[in-house]
Each structure stands twice: as structure tokens, then as C-alpha cells.
N, CA, C, O and the ligand as a Tripos MOL2 file, in Angstrom:
@<TRIPOS>MOLECULE
protein
  305   303    77     0     0
PROTEIN
NO_CHARGES

@<TRIPOS>ATOM
      1 N          68.0230   47.4580   -2.1150 N.3       1 MET1
      2 CA         69.2310   46.5420   -1.9370 C.3       1 MET1
      3 C          70.5000   47.3100   -2.3250 C.2       1 MET1
      4 O          70.7000   47.7990   -3.4370 O.2       1 MET1
      5 N          71.2820   47.3550   -1.3410 N.am      2 PRO2
      6 CA         72.6010   48.2060   -1.6230 C.3       2 PRO2
      7 C          73.6460   47.3950   -2.5110 C.2       2 PRO2
      8 O          73.5690   46.1740   -2.6450 O.2       2 PRO2
      9 N          74.5450   48.1150   -3.0550 N.am      3 ILE3
     10 CA         75.7120   47.3560   -3.7980 C.3       3 ILE3
     11 C          76.7230   47.3300   -2.7280 C.2       3 ILE3
     12 O          77.0580   48.3670   -2.1570 O.2       3 ILE3
     13 N          77.2680   46.0680   -2.4080 N.am      4 ARG4
     14 CA         78.3550   45.7920   -1.5700 C.3       4 ARG4
     15 C          79.6430   45.7060   -2.2780 C.2       4 ARG4
     16 O          79.7960   45.0470   -3.3060 O.2       4 ARG4
     17 N          80.6470   46.4520   -1.6440 N.am      5 TYR5
     18 CA         81.9860   46.3220   -2.1260 C.3       5 TYR5
     19 C          82.6960   45.4050   -1.2350 C.2       5 TYR5
     20 O          82.7510   45.5680   -0.0160 O.2       5 TYR5
     21 N          83.2520   44.4120   -1.8860 N.am      6 LYS6
     22 CA         83.8790   43.3660   -1.0180 C.3       6 LYS6
     23 C          85.3700   43.0540   -1.5790 C.2       6 LYS6
     24 O          85.5700   42.9530   -2.7890 O.2       6 LYS6
     25 N          86.3240   42.9180   -0.6890 N.am      7 CYS7
     26 CA         87.5130   42.5770   -1.1640 C.3       7 CYS7
     27 C          87.5290   41.0840   -1.5140 C.2       7 CYS7
     28 O          87.0840   40.2830   -0.6920 O.2       7 CYS7
     29 N          88.0160   40.6690   -2.6830 N.am      8 ARG8
     30 CA         87.7260   39.3860   -3.1160 C.3       8 ARG8
     31 C          89.1030   38.3560   -2.6600 C.2       8 ARG8
     32 O          89.2820   37.1920   -3.0180 O.2       8 ARG8
     33 N          89.9440   39.1590   -1.8030 N.am      9 HIS9
     34 CA         91.1480   38.3590   -1.3680 C.3       9 HIS9
     35 C          90.8100   37.9610    0.1550 C.2       9 HIS9
     36 O          90.8970   36.8100    0.5830 O.2       9 HIS9
     37 N          90.4610   38.9390    0.8150 N.am     10 CYS10
     38 CA         90.3190   38.8150    2.3030 C.3      10 CYS10
     39 C          88.8110   38.7990    2.6640 C.2      10 CYS10
     40 O          88.4640   38.4940    3.8050 O.2      10 CYS10
     41 N          87.9700   39.1030    1.7680 N.am     11 GLU11
     42 CA         86.5680   39.1620    1.7890 C.3      11 GLU11
     43 C          86.0430   40.2400    2.8920 C.2      11 GLU11
     44 O          84.9540   40.1010    3.4490 O.2      11 GLU11
     45 N          86.8400   41.2270    3.1290 N.am     12 THR12
     46 CA         86.3990   42.4230    3.9470 C.3      12 THR12
     47 C          85.4150   43.1920    3.1540 C.2      12 THR12
     48 O          85.6000   43.3600    1.9480 O.2      12 THR12
     49 N          84.3670   43.6740    3.7710 N.am     13 GLU13
     50 CA         83.4720   44.2660    3.2290 C.3      13 GLU13
     51 C          83.9760   45.8160    3.1920 C.2      13 GLU13
     52 O          84.1340   46.3600    4.2850 O.2      13 GLU13
     53 N          84.2330   46.5440    2.0370 N.am     14 ILE14
     54 CA         84.8900   47.7950    2.0330 C.3      14 ILE14
     55 C          83.8170   48.9020    2.1580 C.2      14 ILE14
     56 O          84.0760   49.9180    2.8030 O.2      14 ILE14
     57 N          82.7720   48.7520    1.6360 N.am     15 GLY15
     58 CA         81.7100   49.7090    1.8390 C.3      15 GLY15
     59 C          80.3420   49.4490    0.9920 C.2      15 GLY15
     60 O          80.2750   48.4510    0.2740 O.2      15 GLY15
     61 N          79.4130   50.2260    1.0730 N.am     16 GLN16
     62 CA         78.0670   50.0310    0.3650 C.3      16 GLN16
     63 C          77.6780   51.1080   -0.2230 C.2      16 GLN16
     64 O          78.0120   52.2200    0.1850 O.2      16 GLN16
     65 N          76.8750   50.9050   -1.3220 N.am     17 LEU17
     66 CA         76.2680   52.1610   -2.3610 C.3      17 LEU17
     67 C          74.8700   51.9130   -2.3510 C.2      17 LEU17
     68 O          74.5290   50.7310   -2.4000 O.2      17 LEU17
     69 N          74.0050   52.7760   -2.2960 N.am     18 PRO18
     70 CA         72.6400   52.5480   -2.6620 C.3      18 PRO18
     71 C          72.4630   52.0930   -4.0340 C.2      18 PRO18
     72 O          73.2100   52.5590   -4.8940 O.2      18 PRO18
     73 N          71.5400   51.2110   -4.3590 N.am     19 LEU19
     74 CA         71.5230   50.5410   -5.7420 C.3      19 LEU19
     75 C          71.3140   51.5750   -6.8870 C.2      19 LEU19
     76 O          71.8570   51.4110   -7.9800 O.2      19 LEU19
     77 N          70.4890   52.6790   -6.6070 N.am     20 ASP20
     78 CA         70.1860   53.6940   -7.6470 C.3      20 ASP20
     79 C          71.3040   54.4290   -8.0860 C.2      20 ASP20
     80 O          71.2050   55.3130   -8.9370 O.2      20 ASP20
     81 N          72.5520   54.0480   -7.4500 N.am     21 SER21
     82 CA         73.6190   54.9100   -7.9330 C.3      21 SER21
     83 C          74.4010   53.9620   -9.1140 C.2      21 SER21
     84 O          75.4800   54.3300   -9.5780 O.2      21 SER21
     85 N          73.8600   52.9300   -9.4710 N.am     22 ILE22
     86 CA         74.4490   51.9930  -10.6380 C.3      22 ILE22
     87 C          73.7050   52.0520  -11.6260 C.2      22 ILE22
     88 O          72.4940   51.8640  -11.5100 O.2      22 ILE22
     89 N          74.3050   52.3330  -12.8320 N.am     23 ASP23
     90 CA         73.8140   52.5800  -14.1360 C.3      23 ASP23
     91 C          74.8170   52.1040  -15.1870 C.2      23 ASP23
     92 O          75.8750   51.5420  -14.9030 O.2      23 ASP23
     93 N          74.3960   52.3750  -16.4240 N.am     24 GLU24
     94 CA         75.4400   51.8090  -17.5780 C.3      24 GLU24
     95 C          76.6500   52.7640  -17.3140 C.2      24 GLU24
     96 O          77.6960   52.3290  -17.7980 O.2      24 GLU24
     97 N          76.7610   53.9690  -16.6590 N.am     25 HIS25
     98 CA         77.9410   54.8410  -16.4760 C.3      25 HIS25
     99 C          78.4470   54.5750  -15.1300 C.2      25 HIS25
    100 O          79.3030   55.3570  -14.7170 O.2      25 HIS25
    101 N          78.0460   53.5320  -14.3020 N.am     26 PHE26
    102 CA         78.4100   53.3070  -13.1290 C.3      26 PHE26
    103 C          79.9580   53.5520  -12.9870 C.2      26 PHE26
    104 O          80.3890   54.4250  -12.2340 O.2      26 PHE26
    105 N          80.7230   52.7950  -13.6970 N.am     27 LEU27
    106 CA         82.2690   52.8830  -13.4640 C.3      27 LEU27
    107 C          82.9230   54.0720  -13.7960 C.2      27 LEU27
    108 O          83.8840   54.5040  -13.1600 O.2      27 LEU27
    109 N          82.3460   54.7090  -14.9450 N.am     28 GLN28
    110 CA         83.0030   56.1570  -15.0690 C.3      28 GLN28
    111 C          82.4870   57.1260  -14.0700 C.2      28 GLN28
    112 O          83.2240   58.0200  -13.6560 O.2      28 GLN28
    113 N          81.3320   57.0080  -13.6810 N.am     29 LYS29
    114 CA         80.8330   58.1030  -12.6710 C.3      29 LYS29
    115 C          81.5000   57.8810  -11.4040 C.2      29 LYS29
    116 O          81.7780   58.8410  -10.6850 O.2      29 LYS29
    117 N          81.7780   56.6920  -11.0750 N.am     30 ASN30
    118 CA         82.4400   56.6360   -9.6220 C.3      30 ASN30
    119 C          83.9370   56.7490   -9.7760 C.2      30 ASN30
    120 O          84.5760   56.8300   -8.7270 O.2      30 ASN30
    121 N          84.5810   56.7650  -10.8900 N.am     31 ASP31
    122 CA         85.9990   57.0420  -11.0830 C.3      31 ASP31
    123 C          86.7380   56.0670  -10.4100 C.2      31 ASP31
    124 O          87.5840   56.4030   -9.5820 O.2      31 ASP31
    125 N          86.4890   54.7650  -10.7020 N.am     32 ILE32
    126 CA         87.0950   53.6050   -9.9850 C.3      32 ILE32
    127 C          88.4950   53.6080  -10.4590 C.2      32 ILE32
    128 O          88.7880   53.5520  -11.6530 O.2      32 ILE32
    129 N          89.3540   53.6760   -9.4910 N.am     33 THR33
    130 CA         90.8500   53.5540   -9.9510 C.3      33 THR33
    131 C          91.4030   52.1020  -10.0500 C.2      33 THR33
    132 O          92.5450   51.8980  -10.4620 O.2      33 THR33
    133 N          90.6260   51.1650   -9.6910 N.am     34 VAL34
    134 CA         91.2160   49.7140   -9.8940 C.3      34 VAL34
    135 C          91.0910   49.4250  -11.2010 C.2      34 VAL34
    136 O          90.2360   49.9420  -11.9210 O.2      34 VAL34
    137 N          92.0300   48.4900  -11.6220 N.am     35 ASP35
    138 CA         92.1090   48.0370  -13.0340 C.3      35 ASP35
    139 C          90.7740   47.3970  -13.2800 C.2      35 ASP35
    140 O          90.1640   46.8410  -12.3670 O.2      35 ASP35
    141 N          90.2650   47.4810  -14.6390 N.am     36 GLU36
    142 CA         88.9920   46.8380  -14.8070 C.3      36 GLU36
    143 C          89.1730   45.4200  -14.6340 C.2      36 GLU36
    144 O          88.1980   44.8040  -14.2060 O.2      36 GLU36
    145 N          90.3610   44.7010  -14.9140 N.am     37 GLN37
    146 CA         90.6210   43.3670  -14.5600 C.3      37 GLN37
    147 C          90.4960   42.9780  -13.2040 C.2      37 GLN37
    148 O          90.4220   41.7840  -12.9120 O.2      37 GLN37
    149 N          90.4640   43.9230  -12.2980 N.am     38 GLU38
    150 CA         90.6020   43.6810  -10.8030 C.3      38 GLU38
    151 C          89.1450   43.8560  -10.3190 C.2      38 GLU38
    152 O          88.8790   43.7200   -9.1250 O.2      38 GLU38
    153 N          88.2640   44.1350  -11.1710 N.am     39 LEU39
    154 CA         86.8780   44.4660  -10.7200 C.3      39 LEU39
    155 C          85.8670   43.4380  -11.3650 C.2      39 LEU39
    156 O          85.8120   43.1360  -12.5570 O.2      39 LEU39
    157 N          85.0590   42.9510  -10.3110 N.am     40 TYR40
    158 CA         83.8370   41.9600  -10.7830 C.3      40 TYR40
    159 C          82.6700   42.4520  -10.0830 C.2      40 TYR40
    160 O          82.6180   42.7050   -8.8790 O.2      40 TYR40
    161 N          81.7130   42.5730  -10.9510 N.am     41 ILE41
    162 CA         80.3010   42.6470  -10.3100 C.3      41 ILE41
    163 C          79.4510   41.5170  -10.4270 C.2      41 ILE41
    164 O          79.1640   41.0120  -11.5120 O.2      41 ILE41
    165 N          78.9910   41.0600   -9.1840 N.am     42 GLU42
    166 CA         78.1910   39.8050   -9.3000 C.3      42 GLU42
    167 C          76.7140   40.3390   -9.0860 C.2      42 GLU42
    168 O          76.4380   41.1290   -8.1840 O.2      42 GLU42
    169 N          75.7850   39.8420   -9.9910 N.am     43 HIS43
    170 CA         74.4580   40.0290   -9.7590 C.3      43 HIS43
    171 C          73.8890   38.9320   -9.0070 C.2      43 HIS43
    172 O          73.7770   37.8180   -9.5200 O.2      43 HIS43
    173 N          73.4790   39.2080   -7.6750 N.am     44 GLY44
    174 CA         72.9200   38.1730   -6.9800 C.3      44 GLY44
    175 C          71.5030   37.7690   -7.2810 C.2      44 GLY44
    176 O          70.7640   38.5640   -7.8620 O.2      44 GLY44
    177 N          71.0530   36.4940   -6.8920 N.am     45 ALA45
    178 CA         69.7550   36.1400   -7.2360 C.3      45 ALA45
    179 C          68.5700   36.9680   -6.6520 C.2      45 ALA45
    180 O          67.4760   36.9590   -7.2160 O.2      45 ALA45
    181 N          68.8090   37.7100   -5.4740 N.am     46 SER46
    182 CA         68.0070   38.4320   -4.7910 C.3      46 SER46
    183 C          67.9570   39.8770   -5.5560 C.2      46 SER46
    184 O          67.2660   40.7540   -5.0360 O.2      46 SER46
    185 N          68.5620   40.1240   -6.5980 N.am     47 GLY47
    186 CA         68.5350   41.4400   -6.9660 C.3      47 GLY47
    187 C          69.7890   42.2940   -6.5490 C.2      47 GLY47
    188 O          69.9990   43.4190   -7.0010 O.2      47 GLY47
    189 N          70.6160   41.6440   -5.6290 N.am     48 ASP48
    190 CA         71.7070   42.5330   -5.1190 C.3      48 ASP48
    191 C          72.9350   42.5570   -5.8530 C.2      48 ASP48
    192 O          73.0750   41.5940   -6.6070 O.2      48 ASP48
    193 N          73.8310   43.3660   -5.8380 N.am     49 TYR49
    194 CA         75.0830   43.4610   -6.5040 C.3      49 TYR49
    195 C          76.1310   43.3230   -5.3270 C.2      49 TYR49
    196 O          75.9770   43.7900   -4.1990 O.2      49 TYR49
    197 N          77.2080   42.6140   -5.7740 N.am     50 THR50
    198 CA         78.4130   42.6130   -5.0390 C.3      50 THR50
    199 C          79.4870   42.9970   -5.8450 C.2      50 THR50
    200 O          79.6660   42.2860   -6.8340 O.2      50 THR50
    201 N          80.2550   43.9480   -5.6770 N.am     51 VAL51
    202 CA         81.4050   44.5120   -6.4120 C.3      51 VAL51
    203 C          82.6780   43.9160   -5.7600 C.2      51 VAL51
    204 O          83.1130   44.3750   -4.7040 O.2      51 VAL51
    205 N          83.2880   42.8470   -6.4350 N.am     52 GLN52
    206 CA         84.5640   42.3380   -5.9250 C.3      52 GLN52
    207 C          85.6580   43.2100   -6.3020 C.2      52 GLN52
    208 O          85.8580   43.4890   -7.4840 O.2      52 GLN52
    209 N          86.3390   43.6310   -5.4070 N.am     53 CYS53
    210 CA         87.6160   44.5440   -5.9220 C.3      53 CYS53
    211 C          88.6050   44.1980   -4.5450 C.2      53 CYS53
    212 O          88.3600   43.3970   -3.6430 O.2      53 CYS53
    213 N          89.6690   44.9880   -4.6920 N.am     54 ILE54
    214 CA         90.7220   44.7050   -3.7830 C.3      54 ILE54
    215 C          90.8680   45.9340   -2.7080 C.2      54 ILE54
    216 O          90.9010   47.1080   -3.0750 O.2      54 ILE54
    217 N          90.9460   45.5530   -1.4230 N.am     55 CYS55
    218 CA         91.0670   46.4980   -0.3040 C.3      55 CYS55
    219 C          92.5010   47.0800   -0.4480 C.2      55 CYS55
    220 O          93.3790   46.5940   -1.1590 O.2      55 CYS55
    221 N          92.6110   48.1610    0.3070 N.am     56 GLU56
    222 CA         93.9280   48.8570    0.1840 C.3      56 GLU56
    223 C          95.1520   47.9720    0.6380 C.2      56 GLU56
    224 O          96.2680   47.9770    0.1170 O.2      56 GLU56
    225 N          94.7150   47.1810    1.7550 N.am     57 GLU57
    226 CA         95.6000   46.2200    2.5040 C.3      57 GLU57
    227 C          96.2910   45.2250    1.5390 C.2      57 GLU57
    228 O          97.5040   45.0390    1.4450 O.2      57 GLU57
    229 N          95.2610   44.5930    0.8070 N.am     58 CYS58
    230 CA         95.6060   43.4900   -0.1080 C.3      58 CYS58
    231 C          96.2690   44.0620   -1.2450 C.2      58 CYS58
    232 O          97.1960   43.4350   -1.7580 O.2      58 CYS58
    233 N          95.9330   45.1040   -1.6750 N.am     59 GLN59
    234 CA         96.5430   45.9020   -2.8070 C.3      59 GLN59
    235 C          98.0420   46.0380   -2.5960 C.2      59 GLN59
    236 O          98.8410   45.7300   -3.4800 O.2      59 GLN59
    237 N          98.4030   46.5010   -1.4200 N.am     60 SER60
    238 CA         99.8090   46.8270   -1.1410 C.3      60 SER60
    239 C         100.4810   45.5550   -0.8050 C.2      60 SER60
    240 O         101.7000   45.5090   -0.9740 O.2      60 SER60
    241 N          99.7360   44.3030   -0.2620 N.am     61 SER61
    242 CA        100.3190   43.1490    0.0330 C.3      61 SER61
    243 C         100.6600   42.4910   -1.5350 C.2      61 SER61
    244 O         101.6970   41.8990   -1.8300 O.2      61 SER61
    245 N          99.6610   42.7260   -2.3190 N.am     62 LEU62
    246 CA         99.8550   42.2310   -3.7430 C.3      62 LEU62
    247 C         100.9710   42.7720   -4.3370 C.2      62 LEU62
    248 O         101.6800   42.0120   -4.9960 O.2      62 LEU62
    249 N         101.2720   43.9410   -4.2360 N.am     63 GLN63
    250 CA        102.5320   44.6880   -4.8550 C.3      63 GLN63
    251 C         103.7220   44.1050   -4.2030 C.2      63 GLN63
    252 O         104.7170   43.7910   -4.8560 O.2      63 GLN63
    253 N         103.6340   43.9610   -2.9520 N.am     64 LYS64
    254 CA        104.9260   43.3870   -2.2770 C.3      64 LYS64
    255 C         105.1810   41.9000   -2.5120 C.2      64 LYS64
    256 O         106.3240   41.4770   -2.6880 O.2      64 LYS64
    257 N         104.0290   41.0580   -2.5120 N.am     65 PHE65
    258 CA        104.1550   39.7120   -2.6050 C.3      65 PHE65
    259 C         103.2450   39.1480   -3.6970 C.2      65 PHE65
    260 O         102.2700   38.4590   -3.3940 O.2      65 PHE65
    261 N         103.5720   39.4490   -5.0430 N.am     66 PRO66
    262 CA        102.6020   39.0050   -6.0390 C.3      66 PRO66
    263 C         102.5760   37.4350   -6.1790 C.2      66 PRO66
    264 O         101.5430   36.8470   -6.5020 O.2      66 PRO66
    265 N         103.7470   36.7940   -5.9240 N.am     67 ASN67
    266 CA        103.8660   35.3460   -5.9850 C.3      67 ASN67
    267 C         102.8360   34.7960   -4.9890 C.2      67 ASN67
    268 O         102.0010   33.9760   -5.3730 O.2      67 ASN67
    269 N         102.8680   35.1680   -3.8890 N.am     68 TYR68
    270 CA        102.1120   34.6820   -2.7130 C.3      68 TYR68
    271 C         100.4780   34.5870   -3.0990 C.2      68 TYR68
    272 O          99.7090   33.6580   -2.8540 O.2      68 TYR68
    273 N         100.2320   35.7290   -3.7140 N.am     69 TYR69
    274 CA         98.6990   35.8680   -3.9340 C.3      69 TYR69
    275 C          98.3140   35.2230   -5.1650 C.2      69 TYR69
    276 O          97.1390   34.8750   -5.2830 O.2      69 TYR69
    277 N          99.1970   34.9960   -6.1700 N.am     70 ALA70
    278 CA         98.9340   34.2210   -7.1960 C.3      70 ALA70
    279 C          98.7350   32.6830   -6.8080 C.2      70 ALA70
    280 O          97.9440   31.9320   -7.3790 O.2      70 ALA70
    281 N          99.5210   32.3540   -5.8160 N.am     71 LEU71
    282 CA         99.5690   30.9030   -5.3420 C.3      71 LEU71
    283 C          98.1860   30.7510   -4.5990 C.2      71 LEU71
    284 O          97.4550   29.8030   -4.8880 O.2      71 LEU71
    285 N          97.8800   31.5270   -3.7990 N.am     72 LYS72
    286 CA         96.7800   31.5610   -2.8020 C.3      72 LYS72
    287 C          95.4740   31.3260   -3.7990 C.2      72 LYS72
    288 O          94.5740   30.5320   -3.5240 O.2      72 LYS72
    289 N          95.5090   32.1180   -4.9680 N.am     73 LYS73
    290 CA         94.3760   32.0560   -5.7220 C.3      73 LYS73
    291 C          94.1330   30.6860   -6.3980 C.2      73 LYS73
    292 O          92.9970   30.2230   -6.4930 O.2      73 LYS73
    293 N          95.2360   30.0510   -6.8650 N.am     74 TRP74
    294 CA         95.3380   28.7360   -7.2830 C.3      74 TRP74
    295 C          94.7220   27.6910   -6.3450 C.2      74 TRP74
    296 O          93.9010   26.8940   -6.8000 O.2      74 TRP74
    297 N          95.0970   27.6580   -4.9990 N.am     75 ILE75
    298 CA         94.8420   26.7980   -4.0540 C.3      75 ILE75
    299 C          93.2120   26.8990   -3.8700 C.2      75 ILE75
    300 O          92.4530   25.9310   -3.8500 O.2      75 ILE75
    301 N          92.8470   28.2470   -3.7430 N.am     76 GLN76
    302 CA         91.2910   28.3570   -3.5660 C.3      76 GLN76
    303 C          90.6470   27.7300   -4.8570 C.2      76 GLN76
    304 O          89.4230   27.6880   -4.9790 O.2      76 GLN76
    305 ZN         91.4830   42.6720    1.2510 Zn       77 ZN77
@<TRIPOS>BOND
     1     1     2 1
     2     2     3 1
     3     3     4 2
     4     3     5 am
     5     5     6 1
     6     6     7 1
     7     7     8 2
     8     7     9 am
     9     9    10 1
    10    10    11 1
    11    11    12 2
    12    11    13 am
    13    13    14 1
    14    14    15 1
    15    15    16 2
    16    15    17 am
    17    17    18 1
    18    18    19 1
    19    19    20 2
    20    19    21 am
    21    21    22 1
    22    22    23 1
    23    23    24 2
    24    23    25 am
    25    25    26 1
    26    26    27 1
    27    27    28 2
    28    27    29 am
    29    29    30 1
    30    30    31 1
    31    31    32 2
    32    31    33 am
    33    33    34 1
    34    34    35 1
    35    35    36 2
    36    35    37 am
    37    37    38 1
    38    38    39 1
    39    39    40 2
    40    39    41 am
    41    41    42 1
    42    42    43 1
    43    43    44 2
    44    43    45 am
    45    45    46 1
    46    46    47 1
    47    47    48 2
    48    47    49 am
    49    49    50 1
    50    50    51 1
    51    51    52 2
    52    51    53 am
    53    53    54 1
    54    54    55 1
    55    55    56 2
    56    55    57 am
    57    57    58 1
    58    58    59 1
    59    59    60 2
    60    59    61 am
    61    61    62 1
    62    62    63 1
    63    63    64 2
    64    63    65 am
    65    65    66 1
    66    66    67 1
    67    67    68 2
    68    67    69 am
    69    69    70 1
    70    70    71 1
    71    71    72 2
    72    71    73 am
    73    73    74 1
    74    74    75 1
    75    75    76 2
    76    75    77 am
    77    77    78 1
    78    78    79 1
    79    79    80 2
    80    79    81 am
    81    81    82 1
    82    82    83 1
    83    83    84 2
    84    83    85 am
    85    85    86 1
    86    86    87 1
    87    87    88 2
    88    87    89 am
    89    89    90 1
    90    90    91 1
    91    91    92 2
    92    91    93 am
    93    93    94 1
    94    94    95 1
    95    95    96 2
    96    95    97 am
    97    97    98 1
    98    98    99 1
    99    99   100 2
   100    99   101 am
   101   101   102 1
   102   102   103 1
   103   103   104 2
   104   103   105 am
   105   105   106 1
   106   106   107 1
   107   107   108 2
   108   107   109 am
   109   109   110 1
   110   110   111 1
   111   111   112 2
   112   111   113 am
   113   113   114 1
   114   114   115 1
   115   115   116 2
   116   115   117 am
   117   117   118 1
   118   118   119 1
   119   119   120 2
   120   119   121 am
   121   121   122 1
   122   122   123 1
   123   123   124 2
   124   123   125 am
   125   125   126 1
   126   126   127 1
   127   127   128 2
   128   127   129 am
   129   129   130 1
   130   130   131 1
   131   131   132 2
   132   131   133 am
   133   133   134 1
   134   134   135 1
   135   135   136 2
   136   135   137 am
   137   137   138 1
   138   138   139 1
   139   139   140 2
   140   139   141 am
   141   141   142 1
   142   142   143 1
   143   143   144 2
   144   143   145 am
   145   145   146 1
   146   146   147 1
   147   147   148 2
   148   147   149 am
   149   149   150 1
   150   150   151 1
   151   151   152 2
   152   151   153 am
   153   153   154 1
   154   154   155 1
   155   155   156 2
   156   155   157 am
   157   157   158 1
   158   158   159 1
   159   159   160 2
   160   159   161 am
   161   161   162 1
   162   162   163 1
   163   163   164 2
   164   163   165 am
   165   165   166 1
   166   166   167 1
   167   167   168 2
   168   167   169 am
   169   169   170 1
   170   170   171 1
   171   171   172 2
   172   171   173 am
   173   173   174 1
   174   174   175 1
   175   175   176 2
   176   175   177 am
   177   177   178 1
   178   178   179 1
   179   179   180 2
   180   179   181 am
   181   181   182 1
   182   182   183 1
   183   183   184 2
   184   183   185 am
   185   185   186 1
   186   186   187 1
   187   187   188 2
   188   187   189 am
   189   189   190 1
   190   190   191 1
   191   191   192 2
   192   191   193 am
   193   193   194 1
   194   194   195 1
   195   195   196 2
   196   195   197 am
   197   197   198 1
   198   198   199 1
   199   199   200 2
   200   199   201 am
   201   201   202 1
   202   202   203 1
   203   203   204 2
   204   203   205 am
   205   205   206 1
   206   206   207 1
   207   207   208 2
   208   207   209 am
   209   209   210 1
   210   210   211 1
   211   211   212 2
   212   211   213 am
   213   213   214 1
   214   214   215 1
   215   215   216 2
   216   215   217 am
   217   217   218 1
   218   218   219 1
   219   219   220 2
   220   219   221 am
   221   221   222 1
   222   222   223 1
   223   223   224 2
   224   223   225 am
   225   225   226 1
   226   226   227 1
   227   227   228 2
   228   227   229 am
   229   229   230 1
   230   230   231 1
   231   231   232 2
   232   231   233 am
   233   233   234 1
   234   234   235 1
   235   235   236 2
   236   235   237 am
   237   237   238 1
   238   238   239 1
   239   239   240 2
   240   239   241 am
   241   241   242 1
   242   242   243 1
   243   243   244 2
   244   243   245 am
   245   245   246 1
   246   246   247 1
   247   247   248 2
   248   247   249 am
   249   249   250 1
   250   250   251 1
   251   251   252 2
   252   251   253 am
   253   253   254 1
   254   254   255 1
   255   255   256 2
   256   255   257 am
   257   257   258 1
   258   258   259 1
   259   259   260 2
   260   259   261 am
   261   261   262 1
   262   262   263 1
   263   263   264 2
   264   263   265 am
   265   265   266 1
   266   266   267 1
   267   267   268 2
   268   267   269 am
   269   269   270 1
   270   270   271 1
   271   271   272 2
   272   271   273 am
   273   273   274 1
   274   274   275 1
   275   275   276 2
   276   275   277 am
   277   277   278 1
   278   278   279 1
   279   279   280 2
   280   279   281 am
   281   281   282 1
   282   282   283 1
   283   283   284 2
   284   283   285 am
   285   285   286 1
   286   286   287 1
   287   287   288 2
   288   287   289 am
   289   289   290 1
   290   290   291 1
   291   291   292 2
   292   291   293 am
   293   293   294 1
   294   294   295 1
   295   295   296 2
   296   295   297 am
   297   297   298 1
   298   298   299 1
   299   299   300 2
   300   299   301 am
   301   301   302 1
   302   302   303 1
   303   303   304 2
@<TRIPOS>SUBSTRUCTURE
     1 MET1         2 RESIDUE 1 A MET
     2 PRO2         6 RESIDUE 1 A PRO
     3 ILE3        10 RESIDUE 1 A ILE
     4 ARG4        14 RESIDUE 1 A ARG
     5 TYR5        18 RESIDUE 1 A TYR
     6 LYS6        22 RESIDUE 1 A LYS
     7 CYS7        26 RESIDUE 1 A CYS
     8 ARG8        30 RESIDUE 1 A ARG
     9 HIS9        34 RESIDUE 1 A HIS
    10 CYS10       38 RESIDUE 1 A CYS
    11 GLU11       42 RESIDUE 1 A GLU
    12 THR12       46 RESIDUE 1 A THR
    13 GLU13       50 RESIDUE 1 A GLU
    14 ILE14       54 RESIDUE 1 A ILE
    15 GLY15       58 RESIDUE 1 A GLY
    16 GLN16       62 RESIDUE 1 A GLN
    17 LEU17       66 RESIDUE 1 A LEU
    18 PRO18       70 RESIDUE 1 A PRO
    19 LEU19       74 RESIDUE 1 A LEU
    20 ASP20       78 RESIDUE 1 A ASP
    21 SER21       82 RESIDUE 1 A SER
    22 ILE22       86 RESIDUE 1 A ILE
    23 ASP23       90 RESIDUE 1 A ASP
    24 GLU24       94 RESIDUE 1 A GLU
    25 HIS25       98 RESIDUE 1 A HIS
    26 PHE26      102 RESIDUE 1 A PHE
    27 LEU27      106 RESIDUE 1 A LEU
    28 GLN28      110 RESIDUE 1 A GLN
    29 LYS29      114 RESIDUE 1 A LYS
    30 ASN30      118 RESIDUE 1 A ASN
    31 ASP31      122 RESIDUE 1 A ASP
    32 ILE32      126 RESIDUE 1 A ILE
    33 THR33      130 RESIDUE 1 A THR
    34 VAL34      134 RESIDUE 1 A VAL
    35 ASP35      138 RESIDUE 1 A ASP
    36 GLU36      142 RESIDUE 1 A GLU
    37 GLN37      146 RESIDUE 1 A GLN
    38 GLU38      150 RESIDUE 1 A GLU
    39 LEU39      154 RESIDUE 1 A LEU
    40 TYR40      158 RESIDUE 1 A TYR
    41 ILE41      162 RESIDUE 1 A ILE
    42 GLU42      166 RESIDUE 1 A GLU
    43 HIS43      170 RESIDUE 1 A HIS
    44 GLY44      174 RESIDUE 1 A GLY
    45 ALA45      178 RESIDUE 1 A ALA
    46 SER46      182 RESIDUE 1 A SER
    47 GLY47      186 RESIDUE 1 A GLY
    48 ASP48      190 RESIDUE 1 A ASP
    49 TYR49      194 RESIDUE 1 A TYR
    50 THR50      198 RESIDUE 1 A THR
    51 VAL51      202 RESIDUE 1 A VAL
    52 GLN52      206 RESIDUE 1 A GLN
    53 CYS53      210 RESIDUE 1 A CYS
    54 ILE54      214 RESIDUE 1 A ILE
    55 CYS55      218 RESIDUE 1 A CYS
    56 GLU56      222 RESIDUE 1 A GLU
    57 GLU57      226 RESIDUE 1 A GLU
    58 CYS58      230 RESIDUE 1 A CYS
    59 GLN59      234 RESIDUE 1 A GLN
    60 SER60      238 RESIDUE 1 A SER
    61 SER61      242 RESIDUE 1 A SER
    62 LEU62      246 RESIDUE 1 A LEU
    63 GLN63      250 RESIDUE 1 A GLN
    64 LYS64      254 RESIDUE 1 A LYS
    65 PHE65      258 RESIDUE 1 A PHE
    66 PRO66      262 RESIDUE 1 A PRO
    67 ASN67      266 RESIDUE 1 A ASN
    68 TYR68      270 RESIDUE 1 A TYR
    69 TYR69      274 RESIDUE 1 A TYR
    70 ALA70      278 RESIDUE 1 A ALA
    71 LEU71      282 RESIDUE 1 A LEU
    72 LYS72      286 RESIDUE 1 A LYS
    73 LYS73      290 RESIDUE 1 A LYS
    74 TRP74      294 RESIDUE 1 A TRP
    75 ILE75      298 RESIDUE 1 A ILE
    76 GLN76      302 RESIDUE 1 A GLN
    77 ZN77       305 GROUP 0 **** ****
């Protein structure tokens, strides 16, 4: 079961990693540049993992229009 990286704003699948690449040092080893607060790992019922992060497109939109995304989050 792979780990899926998904944008939590537009739900675009950013990529996949094999599950054996996840361990307690997962975040450090992968040198993830996203702020820790922007990153969520969901452990699915079937043993799969979904890492919710932000794609480059949303990241740049977020920097340009932070108010728009804050609003959208509340509506959802
Ligand atoms: Zn996105």
C-alpha cells in the first residue's frame, strides 16, 4: 500500500511513495520543506497513508491570496 501525497486544498494527487519508506524518521529523511503545521498524515482504515500537504499551485495562490483560502477553509 503506497503513501499518497494529496493537496488538501485542491485534492490533486501530488505523488506516491512505497509504504516501506515511512518510519519514525520519515519527515526528517524526506527533508519535507512544508511547515509541520501544513502537513497531516492520515492513517486509513485499510492500512494506507495519505499525506495531506499543499501543491505548488496552491502554495503560491495561498501566498498571493491568504484571505481567500482562509475563507474557503471555513466554508468547507
Ligand atoms: Zn493544490
